[in-house]
C-alpha positions as CSV (number, residue, x, y, z in Angstrom):
1,M,146.8,223.9,-21.2
2,L,146.8,226.9,-18.8
3,R,147.9,224.7,-15.9
4,T,150.8,223.2,-17.9
5,T,151.9,226.8,-19.0
6,F,151.7,228.0,-15.4
7,E,153.8,225.0,-14.1
8,R,156.4,225.7,-16.8
9,F,156.5,229.3,-15.7
10,I,156.9,228.5,-12.0
11,A,159.7,226.1,-12.9
12,M,161.7,228.9,-14.5
13,R,164.7,230.2,-12.6
14,P,164.0,233.2,-10.3
15,S,166.3,235.4,-12.4
16,V,164.4,234.6,-15.6
17,Q,161.0,235.2,-13.8
18,S,162.3,238.6,-12.7
19,L,163.1,239.5,-16.3
20,V,159.5,238.6,-17.3
21,F,158.1,240.7,-14.5
22,L,160.3,243.7,-15.4
23,Y,159.3,243.4,-19.0
24,W,155.6,243.3,-18.0
25,I,155.9,246.4,-15.9
26,Y,157.6,248.2,-18.8
27,A,154.9,246.9,-21.2
28,F,152.0,247.9,-19.0
29,A,153.2,251.5,-18.6
30,G,154.1,251.6,-22.3
31,S,150.7,250.3,-23.3
32,M,149.1,253.1,-21.3
33,V,150.9,256.0,-22.9
34,G,152.4,254.6,-26.2
35,V,149.5,254.9,-28.6
36,F,148.3,258.1,-27.0
37,T,151.6,259.8,-27.2
38,Q,151.4,259.9,-31.0
39,I,147.8,261.1,-30.8
40,F,148.7,263.7,-28.1
41,L,151.4,265.2,-30.3
42,Y,149.2,265.2,-33.4
43,Q,146.3,266.9,-31.6
44,K,148.6,269.5,-30.1
45,F,150.6,270.4,-33.2
46,T,148.4,269.0,-36.1
47,S,151.4,268.1,-38.1
48,L,152.2,264.6,-39.4
49,S,155.7,265.7,-40.3
50,L,156.2,266.7,-36.6
51,N,155.1,263.3,-35.5
52,V,157.7,261.6,-37.9
53,T,160.5,264.0,-36.8
54,A,159.6,263.5,-33.1
55,T,159.7,259.7,-33.6
56,I,163.2,259.9,-35.3
57,I,164.3,261.9,-32.3
58,F,162.8,259.3,-30.0
59,Y,164.7,256.5,-31.7
60,T,167.8,258.6,-31.6
61,G,167.3,258.7,-27.9
62,I,167.0,254.9,-27.8
63,M,170.3,254.6,-29.6
64,L,172.0,257.1,-27.3
65,G,170.6,255.3,-24.2
66,F,171.6,251.9,-25.5
67,C,175.0,252.5,-27.2
68,V,176.6,255.3,-25.1
69,P,176.1,253.8,-21.6
70,G,176.7,250.4,-23.2
71,F,180.1,251.5,-24.6
72,F,181.3,253.1,-21.4
73,A,180.0,250.2,-19.3
74,A,182.4,248.0,-21.4
75,V,185.3,250.5,-21.0
76,W,184.9,250.8,-17.2
77,R,183.5,247.3,-16.5
78,L,180.4,248.7,-14.9
79,N,177.6,246.6,-13.5
80,L,174.7,246.7,-16.0
81,K,172.2,245.5,-13.5
82,Q,171.9,249.1,-12.3
83,G,170.4,250.0,-15.7
84,F,167.0,248.8,-14.8
85,A,166.6,251.5,-12.0
86,W,168.1,254.2,-14.2
87,S,165.8,253.4,-17.1
88,F,162.7,253.4,-15.1
89,L,163.6,256.8,-13.5
90,I,164.3,258.4,-16.8
91,I,161.2,257.1,-18.5
92,A,159.0,258.2,-15.6
93,G,160.5,261.7,-15.6
94,S,160.0,262.0,-19.4
95,I,156.3,261.0,-19.2
96,L,155.8,263.7,-16.5
97,Y,157.5,266.2,-18.7
98,F,154.9,265.6,-21.5
99,L,152.4,267.5,-19.4
100,H,154.5,270.7,-19.6
101,I,155.4,270.9,-23.3
102,G,154.1,273.9,-25.2
103,T,156.6,274.2,-28.1
104,T,157.9,271.9,-30.7
105,T,161.4,272.1,-29.1
106,E,159.9,270.9,-25.8
107,A,158.1,268.1,-27.6
108,Y,161.3,266.9,-29.2
109,L,163.1,267.1,-25.9
110,A,160.4,265.0,-24.2
111,M,160.6,262.4,-26.9
112,L,164.4,262.4,-26.7
113,L,164.4,261.8,-22.9
114,W,161.7,259.1,-23.3
115,G,163.9,257.4,-25.9
116,I,167.0,257.6,-23.8
117,G,165.2,255.9,-20.9
118,Q,163.9,253.1,-23.2
119,G,167.4,252.7,-24.7
120,V,168.9,252.1,-21.2
121,F,166.1,249.6,-20.5
122,W,166.6,247.7,-23.7
123,L,170.4,247.6,-23.1
124,T,169.8,246.1,-19.7
125,I,167.0,243.7,-20.5
126,N,168.7,242.4,-23.7
127,T,172.0,241.9,-21.8
128,F,170.3,239.8,-19.1
129,E,168.1,237.9,-21.6
130,L,171.3,236.7,-23.2
131,T,173.1,235.9,-20.0
132,E,170.2,234.2,-18.2
133,T,168.4,232.3,-21.0
134,K,169.5,229.6,-23.4
135,D,168.2,229.2,-27.0
136,A,166.2,226.0,-26.2
137,E,164.1,227.8,-23.6
138,R,163.7,231.2,-25.3
139,D,160.6,230.2,-27.3
140,F,158.6,229.6,-24.0
141,Y,160.3,232.6,-22.3
142,S,159.3,234.9,-25.2
143,S,155.8,233.4,-25.3
144,A,155.4,234.3,-21.6
145,L,156.6,237.9,-22.3
146,S,154.3,238.2,-25.3
147,A,151.2,236.6,-23.7
148,G,151.6,238.9,-20.6
149,N,152.1,241.8,-22.9
150,Q,148.8,241.0,-24.7
151,V,146.9,240.9,-21.4
152,L,148.5,244.2,-20.4
153,S,147.8,245.6,-23.8
154,L,144.1,245.1,-22.8
155,A,144.5,246.5,-19.3
156,G,146.8,249.4,-20.2
157,P,144.6,251.1,-22.8
158,A,141.5,250.4,-20.6
159,V,143.1,252.1,-17.6
160,A,144.4,254.9,-19.9
161,T,140.9,255.4,-21.4
162,L,139.5,255.6,-17.9
163,F,142.1,258.3,-17.0
164,I,141.4,260.2,-20.2
165,W,137.6,260.2,-19.6
166,F,137.9,261.1,-15.9
167,S,140.5,263.7,-16.4
168,G,138.8,265.5,-19.3
169,S,135.1,264.9,-18.8
170,V,134.8,264.8,-15.0
171,L,137.7,266.8,-13.5
172,H,138.2,269.0,-16.5
173,L,142.0,269.0,-15.9
174,G,142.9,268.3,-19.5
175,T,142.6,265.1,-21.6
176,Y,146.0,263.6,-20.7
177,T,146.7,265.1,-17.2
178,L,145.9,262.0,-15.1
179,L,147.3,259.6,-17.6
180,F,150.7,261.3,-17.7
181,T,150.7,261.8,-14.0
182,F,149.9,258.2,-12.8
183,A,151.6,256.1,-15.5
184,P,155.2,256.9,-14.2
185,A,154.3,255.5,-10.7
186,I,153.9,252.0,-12.3
187,F,157.7,251.8,-12.7
188,L,158.1,251.8,-9.0
189,L,157.0,248.2,-9.0
190,G,160.2,247.3,-10.8
191,F,162.3,248.0,-7.7
192,F,160.9,244.7,-6.2
193,C,162.3,242.6,-9.0
194,F,166.0,243.3,-9.0
195,S,167.3,241.1,-6.3
196,H,167.3,237.7,-8.2
197,I,169.2,239.1,-11.2
198,R,173.0,238.4,-11.2
199,D,175.6,241.1,-11.8
200,Y,177.1,241.5,-15.2
201,R,180.2,243.5,-16.2
202,P,180.8,243.5,-19.9
203,Q,184.2,242.8,-21.6
204,P,185.9,245.7,-23.4
205,I,184.9,246.1,-27.1
206,E,187.9,245.5,-29.4
207,W,188.5,246.3,-33.1
208,A,188.3,242.6,-33.8
209,D,184.7,242.7,-32.8
210,V,184.0,245.4,-35.3
211,N,185.7,243.5,-38.1
212,Y,183.8,240.3,-37.1
213,Y,180.5,242.1,-37.2
214,F,181.0,243.1,-40.9
215,T,182.7,239.9,-42.2
216,D,180.8,237.1,-40.5
217,R,178.1,235.7,-42.8
218,R,175.6,235.3,-40.1
219,N,176.0,238.9,-39.1
220,Q,175.5,239.9,-42.7
221,A,172.3,238.0,-42.9
222,A,171.2,239.6,-39.6
223,Q,171.7,243.0,-41.2
224,L,168.7,242.5,-43.5
225,F,166.7,241.4,-40.4
226,T,167.8,244.6,-38.7
227,L,166.9,246.7,-41.7
228,G,163.4,245.3,-41.9
229,T,163.0,245.7,-38.1
230,G,164.0,249.4,-38.3
231,I,161.5,250.2,-41.0
232,Q,158.8,248.2,-39.3
233,Q,159.3,249.9,-36.0
234,M,159.4,253.4,-37.4
235,M,156.2,253.0,-39.4
236,G,154.5,250.9,-36.7
237,I,154.8,253.5,-34.0
238,I,153.5,256.3,-36.1
239,V,151.1,255.1,-38.8
240,P,148.6,252.6,-37.2
241,P,147.7,254.9,-34.2
242,L,147.1,257.9,-36.5
243,V,145.1,255.8,-39.0
244,I,142.9,254.5,-36.2
245,F,142.5,258.0,-34.8
246,F,141.7,259.3,-38.3
247,I,138.9,256.7,-38.6
248,L,137.5,256.8,-35.1
249,G,137.9,260.5,-34.4
250,T,138.7,260.8,-30.7
251,A,141.4,259.5,-28.3
252,L,138.6,258.1,-26.1
253,R,137.2,256.0,-28.9
254,V,140.8,254.8,-29.8
255,G,141.3,253.8,-26.1
256,V,138.0,251.8,-26.1
257,Y,138.8,250.1,-29.4
258,N,142.3,249.1,-28.4
259,T,141.0,247.2,-25.4
260,L,139.3,244.7,-27.8
261,F,140.9,241.4,-29.1
262,A,143.9,241.4,-26.7
263,I,142.7,238.4,-24.5
264,F,142.0,236.3,-27.6
265,A,145.5,237.1,-28.9
266,A,147.1,236.1,-25.6
267,L,145.3,232.7,-25.7
268,C,146.6,232.2,-29.2
269,I,150.2,232.8,-27.9
270,L,149.8,230.3,-25.1
271,V,148.3,227.6,-27.4
272,V,151.2,228.0,-29.9
273,A,153.7,228.1,-27.0
274,Q,152.9,224.4,-26.3
275,Y,154.1,223.4,-29.8
276,R,156.7,226.1,-30.6
277,T,160.2,224.8,-30.9
278,P,163.5,226.1,-32.3
279,S,162.9,223.8,-35.4
280,N,159.5,225.3,-36.3
281,R,159.9,229.0,-35.2
282,I,160.8,230.2,-38.7
283,V,157.8,228.4,-40.2
284,I,155.5,230.0,-37.7
285,Y,157.2,233.3,-38.3
286,G,156.6,233.0,-42.1
287,V,152.9,232.1,-41.9
288,T,152.1,234.8,-39.5
289,T,154.1,237.4,-41.4
290,V,152.1,236.7,-44.6
291,G,148.8,237.1,-42.7
292,V,149.8,240.4,-41.1
293,V,151.2,241.8,-44.4
294,L,148.0,241.0,-46.3
295,A,145.9,242.6,-43.6
296,I,148.0,245.7,-43.6
297,V,147.9,246.1,-47.4
298,W,144.1,245.7,-47.4
299,F,143.8,248.2,-44.6
300,G,145.9,250.7,-46.5
301,Y,143.8,250.2,-49.7
302,A,140.3,250.2,-48.2
303,F,141.0,252.7,-45.4
304,S,137.6,252.1,-43.8
305,F,136.1,251.0,-40.4
306,M,135.5,247.5,-41.7
307,A,139.1,247.3,-42.9
308,L,140.2,248.5,-39.5
309,V,138.2,245.7,-37.8
310,I,139.7,243.1,-40.2
311,Y,143.2,244.4,-39.6
312,T,142.7,244.5,-35.8
313,V,141.5,240.9,-35.7
314,V,144.3,239.5,-38.0
315,D,146.9,241.7,-36.2
316,G,145.6,240.7,-32.8
317,I,145.9,237.0,-33.6
318,F,149.0,236.8,-35.8
319,S,151.3,239.7,-34.6
320,P,151.8,238.5,-31.0
321,V,152.6,234.9,-32.3
322,M,154.9,236.4,-35.0
323,N,156.6,238.7,-32.4
324,V,157.6,235.7,-30.3
325,S,159.6,234.2,-33.2
326,A,161.0,237.7,-34.0
327,H,162.1,238.2,-30.5
328,V,163.9,234.9,-30.2
329,I,165.5,235.4,-33.6
330,D,166.6,238.9,-32.6
331,L,168.2,237.5,-29.4
332,G,170.0,234.9,-31.5
333,A,171.3,237.6,-33.9
334,M,172.6,239.7,-31.0
335,E,174.4,236.6,-29.6
336,I,176.7,236.2,-32.6
337,G,180.1,237.0,-31.3
338,R,183.7,236.0,-31.7
339,K,184.8,232.9,-29.8
340,E,187.2,235.0,-27.9
341,S,184.4,237.3,-26.7
342,D,180.7,237.1,-25.8
343,F,177.6,238.7,-27.4
344,Y,178.0,242.2,-25.9
345,A,179.9,243.9,-28.8
346,T,177.5,242.5,-31.4
347,M,174.5,243.7,-29.3
348,I,175.9,247.3,-29.3
349,F,176.6,247.3,-33.0
350,R,173.2,245.9,-33.8
351,D,171.4,248.6,-31.9
352,F,173.4,251.4,-33.6
353,F,172.5,250.1,-37.1
354,L,168.9,249.5,-36.0
355,W,168.9,253.3,-35.3
356,V,170.4,254.0,-38.7
357,W,167.6,252.0,-40.5
358,R,164.9,253.6,-38.3
359,C,166.1,257.1,-39.2
360,L,166.4,256.3,-42.9
361,G,162.9,254.9,-42.8
362,G,161.6,258.0,-41.1
363,M,163.4,260.3,-43.5
364,A,162.0,258.4,-46.4
365,F,158.5,258.9,-45.0
366,L,159.1,262.6,-44.6
367,L,160.0,262.8,-48.3
368,I,156.7,260.9,-49.1
369,I,154.8,263.5,-46.9
370,A,156.5,266.3,-48.8
371,F,155.3,265.0,-52.2
372,I,151.8,263.8,-51.2
373,G,149.4,266.4,-49.8
374,A,146.4,264.4,-48.7
375,E,146.8,262.9,-45.2
376,K,144.7,259.8,-46.0
377,T,147.0,259.0,-49.0
378,M,150.1,259.6,-46.8
379,L,148.9,257.2,-44.2
380,S,148.0,254.6,-46.7
381,V,151.5,254.8,-48.2
382,G,152.8,254.5,-44.6
383,L,150.9,251.3,-44.2
384,Y,152.3,249.8,-47.4
385,T,155.8,250.8,-46.2
386,L,155.1,249.0,-42.9
387,A,154.2,245.9,-44.8
388,I,157.5,246.0,-46.7
389,G,159.3,246.3,-43.4
390,F,157.6,243.0,-42.2
391,L,158.6,241.2,-45.4
392,L,162.3,242.4,-45.2
393,T,162.4,241.3,-41.5
394,Y,161.2,237.8,-42.3
395,T,163.6,237.5,-45.3
396,G,166.5,238.4,-43.0
397,A,165.3,235.9,-40.4
398,F,165.1,233.2,-43.1
399,L,168.6,233.9,-44.4
400,L,170.0,234.0,-40.8
401,S,168.3,230.7,-40.0
402,R,169.9,229.1,-43.2
403,E,173.3,230.5,-42.2
404,N,172.9,229.1,-38.7
405,K,172.1,225.6,-40.1
406,K,175.2,225.8,-42.4
407,R,177.4,226.8,-39.5
408,A,176.1,223.9,-37.4
409,Q,176.6,221.4,-40.2
410,R,180.2,222.6,-40.8
411,E,180.9,222.2,-37.1
412,L,179.4,218.8,-37.1
413,N,181.6,217.7,-40.1
414,V,184.7,219.0,-38.3
415,R,183.9,216.7,-35.4
């Protein structure tokens, strides 16, 4: 199985392989600092509301980094390939800036810059995923991304945990000093991966693209998928890391715990990749979504170490497999454009509304925090909201799949 997977990976075009490597670099650096950023902010300011507000600002940065450069790139026909270098530089600079924050304003600025860098990255990687890959090969492509991400999700926290221990316990420099110093250097590896990727200069965005985005039935179905994704991402980045920290007690224990189960999850992805096709991706998505939702709901109800173990096992097996389907479906949703244009305008609109749903989800959680005093109860409600986000995302994916089948049948009848 591993040999067949490796041969399929080697057979991929160099440009597609480059996209995989760039994503892995981004994922490795992100896995080192991602979960610890929320814990870092909470330990520094001891405010769950600040974490939520900072995350809303972070997602606002992603929207700005995605939509603003994306719009002007279309106006001026700029080469989007340069976005990879710019995104890595901005992300690296923002991580370094975390070492120097002392006020809430500085924390918000660091999160905004981090988000802008990630927004530029996602603008660039999504653009070239859509130009370099075809629907029939995206299941394997996304499986390769996700399997590598799982292995790196093991290596990243393990390296981060080593940095946290060595920095705080041996060198006494501060818990996060080495982590936030060395993680940015990882992005330098990306500069070796740009040469095989072709240039892309987007077409100008027209009013007809706006009208098509709101009136096309497939885009309407995709809006529910985007709504669920926004809620899911907002809750997912805040709540699970803080619940795990609440149960385990220290960032070092969280780092050790997060290194478990990742290899097993990666093997699950590679096994499913041999049988995953466009025809069964929605079925796989549905089964894994139900499993993850049940684990999240139980975790929120029991809120214990044993519930954490059960959640981690189920999430470690099902979530990566589910995310492959979600990623492929998301690419398909961004690809819905007018016949006279390509995917680019839809991709920009989709990210703007993704930001809207993320912010609304975050503000709803702030209202929950305002009415509920106990942190444990607030985090449990956050887990329930996360489960709702997963269900909405799957519902949107199911409706979009049904609309795609109807569209294909109508086109077949016309012929």
